[in-house]
C-alpha positions in Angstrom: 0.0 0.0 0.0 1.5 3.4 -1.0 1.8 6.3 1.3 -1.1 8.2 -0.3 -3.6 5.3 0.2 -2.4 4.8 3.7 -2.9 8.4 4.5 -6.5 8.4 3.1 -7.3 5.2 5.0 -6.1 6.8 8.2 -8.2 9.9 7.6 -11.3 7.8 6.9 -10.8 5.7 10.0 -10.4 8.8 12.1 -13.6 10.2 10.8 -15.7 7.1 11.3 -18.2 8.0 14.1 -18.7 4.4 15.3 -15.0 4.2 16.4 -15.5 6.7 19.2 -18.1 6.0 21.8 -20.4 8.7 22.9 -19.4 9.8 26.4 -22.6 9.9 28.5 -22.5 11.2 32.1 -25.6 10.5 34.2 -26.3 11.7 37.7 -28.3 8.7 39.0 -27.9 4.9 38.5 -31.4 4.4 37.0 -30.6 7.0 34.3 -27.4 5.2 33.4 -29.4 1.9 33.3 -32.0 3.3 30.8 -29.2 5.0 28.7 -27.4 1.7 28.5 -30.5 0.0 27.1 -30.7 2.6 24.3 -27.0 3.2 23.6 -25.6 -0.3 24.4 -22.0 -0.6 23.2 -22.0 2.7 21.4 -21.9 4.7 24.6 -19.5 5.0 27.5 -21.4 5.8 30.8 -20.1 7.5 33.9 -22.6 7.8 36.8 -21.9 10.5 39.4 -24.0 9.3 42.3 -23.3 5.9 43.8 -26.2 3.4 44.4 -26.0 3.7 48.2 -25.9 7.5 48.2 -28.9 9.6 49.1 -29.2 11.9 46.1 -30.8 14.6 48.2 -27.5 15.2 50.1 -24.9 14.7 47.4 -22.0 17.2 46.9 -20.0 18.2 43.9 -16.6 16.5 43.7 -13.5 17.1 41.5 -14.0 13.7 39.9 -17.6 14.7 38.9 -16.4 17.9 37.3 -13.7 16.1 35.4 -16.3 13.6 34.1 -18.6 16.4 33.0 -15.7 18.2 31.3 -15.3 15.1 29.0 -19.0 14.4 28.4 -20.7 14.5 25.1 -24.1 14.5 26.9 -25.2 15.0 30.5 -28.4 13.2 31.5 -30.0 14.1 34.8 -33.2 13.6 36.8 -34.3 17.3 37.0 -37.1 18.8 39.1 -34.3 20.2 41.2 -33.3 16.8 42.7 -29.7 17.7 41.8 -29.9 21.3 42.7 -27.3 21.0 45.5 -24.5 19.9 43.3 -25.2 19.7 39.5 -25.2 23.5 38.7 -21.7 23.8 40.1 -20.5 20.7 38.2 -21.9 22.1 34.9 -20.4 25.6 35.4 -17.0 24.3 36.6 -16.8 21.8 33.7 -16.1 24.5 31.1 -17.8 22.2 28.7 -20.0 24.3 26.3 -21.8 21.3 25.0 -23.5 20.4 28.3 -24.6 23.9 29.3 -28.4 24.5 29.7 -30.1 24.8 26.4 -27.4 22.8 24.5 -28.0 19.4 22.9 -25.6 17.8 25.4 -27.8 18.9 28.4 -30.7 16.4 28.8 -33.1 17.1 31.7 -35.1 13.8 31.7 -37.9 15.4 33.6 -38.9 17.4 30.6 -40.6 14.3 29.2 -42.9 13.6 32.2 -45.8 15.3 34.0 -44.8 16.0 37.6 -47.0 15.1 40.5 -47.4 17.2 43.7 -46.3 20.6 42.3 -47.0 23.0 45.1 -48.9 26.2 44.4 -46.6 28.0 46.9 -43.8 26.9 49.2 -41.2 28.1 51.8 -38.4 26.5 53.8 -40.7 25.9 56.7 -42.3 23.1 54.6 -39.0 21.1 54.6 -37.1 20.0 51.6 -40.1 20.6 49.3 -39.4 20.4 45.5 -41.1 23.4 43.9 -41.3 21.8 40.5 -43.0 18.7 41.7 -42.1 15.2 43.1 -38.8 14.2 41.5 -39.0 10.5 42.1 -40.8 9.6 38.8 -38.4 6.7 38.0 -40.8 4.2 39.6 -43.4 5.0 36.9 -43.2 2.7 33.8 -45.2 5.3 31.8 -42.7 8.0 32.6 -39.7 5.8 32.0 -41.0 5.0 28.5 -41.1 8.7 27.7 -37.7 9.2 29.1 -36.3 6.4 27.0 -37.8 7.9 23.9 -36.2 11.3 24.8 -32.8 9.6 25.3 -33.0 7.9 21.9 -33.8 11.2 20.2 -31.0 12.9 22.1 -28.4 10.3 21.3 -29.5 10.3 17.6 -29.0 14.0 17.5 -25.5 13.8 18.9 -24.5 10.7 17.0 -26.6 10.9 13.9 -24.7 8.2 12.0 -26.1 5.7 14.5 -29.6 7.0 14.8 -31.2 3.8 13.4 -29.2 1.8 16.0 -30.7 3.9 18.9 -34.2 3.7 17.5 -33.9 0.0 17.1 -32.8 -0.4 20.7 -35.7 1.8 21.8 -38.1 -0.6 20.2 -36.5 -3.5 22.0 -36.9 -1.5 25.2 -40.5 -0.9 24.5 -41.2 -4.5 23.8 -39.5 -5.6 27.0 -41.3 -3.0 29.0 -44.7 -4.1 27.5 -44.0 -7.7 28.6 -42.9 -6.7 32.1 -46.0 -4.5 32.5 -48.2 -7.5 31.8 -46.4 -9.3 34.6 -46.5 -6.4 37.0 -50.2 -5.7 36.4 -51.1 -9.1 37.8 -49.7 -8.2 41.2 -52.5 -7.6 43.7 -51.5 -4.1 44.9 -54.7 -2.3 44.2 -56.4 -1.1 47.4 -53.4 -1.9 49.7 -52.3 0.7 52.2 -48.8 1.7 53.3 -46.8 4.0 55.6 -43.7 5.4 53.9 -40.6 7.1 55.3 -40.2 9.5 52.4 -42.4 10.6 49.5 -40.7 8.2 47.1 -43.4 6.0 45.7 -46.2 8.3 44.8 -46.0 7.7 41.0 -46.0 4.0 41.6 -49.0 4.2 43.9 -50.9 6.2 41.4 -50.3 3.7 38.6 -50.9 0.6 40.7 -53.9 1.8 42.8 -52.4 1.5 46.3 -52.4 4.2 49.0 -49.7 5.8 51.1 -51.5 6.9 54.3 -48.7 8.8 56.0 -45.0 9.5 56.2 -42.5 8.9 59.0 -40.8 12.1 57.9 -43.1 14.9 59.2 -41.8 17.1 56.4 -39.5 16.0 53.5 -35.9 15.8 54.6 -36.8 16.4 58.3 -36.2 13.6 60.8 -39.3 12.7 62.9 -39.7 14.0 66.4 -40.9 11.9 69.3 -44.3 13.5 69.1 -44.6 12.7 65.4 -43.6 9.1 66.0 -46.4 8.8 68.6 -48.8 10.2 66.0 -47.6 7.6 63.5 -48.0 4.8 66.0 -51.6 5.9 66.6 -52.3 6.0 62.8 -50.8 2.6 62.2 -52.8 1.0 64.9 -56.0 2.6 63.6 -55.5 2.2 59.8 -53.7 -1.2 59.9 -51.5 -0.7 56.8 -50.2 -3.6 54.9 -46.6 -2.5 55.5 -44.2 0.3 56.6 -41.9 1.2 53.7 -38.3 2.3 54.1 -35.2 2.2 51.8 -31.7 1.1 52.3 -30.6 4.8 52.5 -33.4 6.3 54.5 -35.8 5.2 57.3 -34.7 1.6 58.0 -34.2 2.2 61.8 -37.4 4.2 62.1 -39.5 1.7 60.2 -38.1 -1.2 62.2 -38.9 0.6 65.5 -42.5 1.4 64.4 -42.9 -2.2 63.3 -41.9 -3.4 66.8 -44.2 -1.0 68.5 -47.3 -1.6 66.3 -46.9 -5.1 64.9 -47.1 -3.8 61.3 -44.7 -5.4 58.8 -41.6 -3.4 57.9 -40.3 -3.6 54.3 -37.0 -2.3 53.1 -36.9 -1.5 49.4 -34.1 -0.4 47.0 -34.4 3.3 46.0 -32.3 3.0 42.8 -30.5 0.6 40.6 -27.6 -1.1 42.4 -28.9 -0.5 45.9 -29.2 -4.3 46.2 -27.4 -7.1 44.4 -30.5 -8.1 42.5 -31.5 -4.6 41.4 -29.0 -4.7 38.6 -30.9 -2.6 36.1 -34.2 -0.6 36.0 -36.3 -3.6 35.2 -34.9 -5.7 38.1 -35.3 -2.7 40.4 -39.0 -2.5 39.6 -39.3 -6.3 40.0 -37.8 -6.1 43.5 -39.8 -3.1 44.6 -43.2 -4.5 43.4 -42.4 -7.9 44.9 -41.6 -6.3 48.2 -44.9 -4.3 48.2 -46.8 -7.4 47.2 
């Protein structure tokens, strides 16, 4: 092969989009899980928050800023769940492609309709999210819309592989439809629960169960002795099917209430990777729904 042909070949290889993976940075594990379903081997994912971290209390770290600096696209939950750390990461990254309004900045909440958006709020109400409840990842309907948004976003950034992303989206839709047939057979309608945090409202709405009260008197505020006594009285009167906590919030309080009232305590994963079996979004939902059942 002469030098001219070798040079042309090297230029063509360097220009081939499929050789370079799209660098995707996600804030939460469930977002990374959905992105992997759509992007598969064409993307390289870095997730900022670890599975056993409480995302409400995360802080920006130098490693997060470095990851954002290299990102082709940043995918995040939105509804101000990441308000305590993400704005600093985006600003400090000096990456123009992931700034608000750019194609590399994907707020996943733009594809869903938020619940519990307050008409007014102030700090006396606790850690209230003014844009609505941010924990929409337990809603299959919402996740389908998010997956569609991700496929479109990846197709825009990596247009040469748009058909690949759309094909993976269809596979995701087919798998979700099959899982929803399984989940719909679980007898959750009409059941009643006490929860530590306002985490499962979207799931309750779609599955017909009730959350009667919360161990947190206000979001993000630990319960006082007086509030615990009120919860004991409510549990004894309403006789809920279970008291729900997660591995990062409320385990001790739920166990204590269970001992004092006889109500069953259930600890559920809050995100992908919080348990060994919650390996992706589908298995996370399997484990949560089975625990509630």
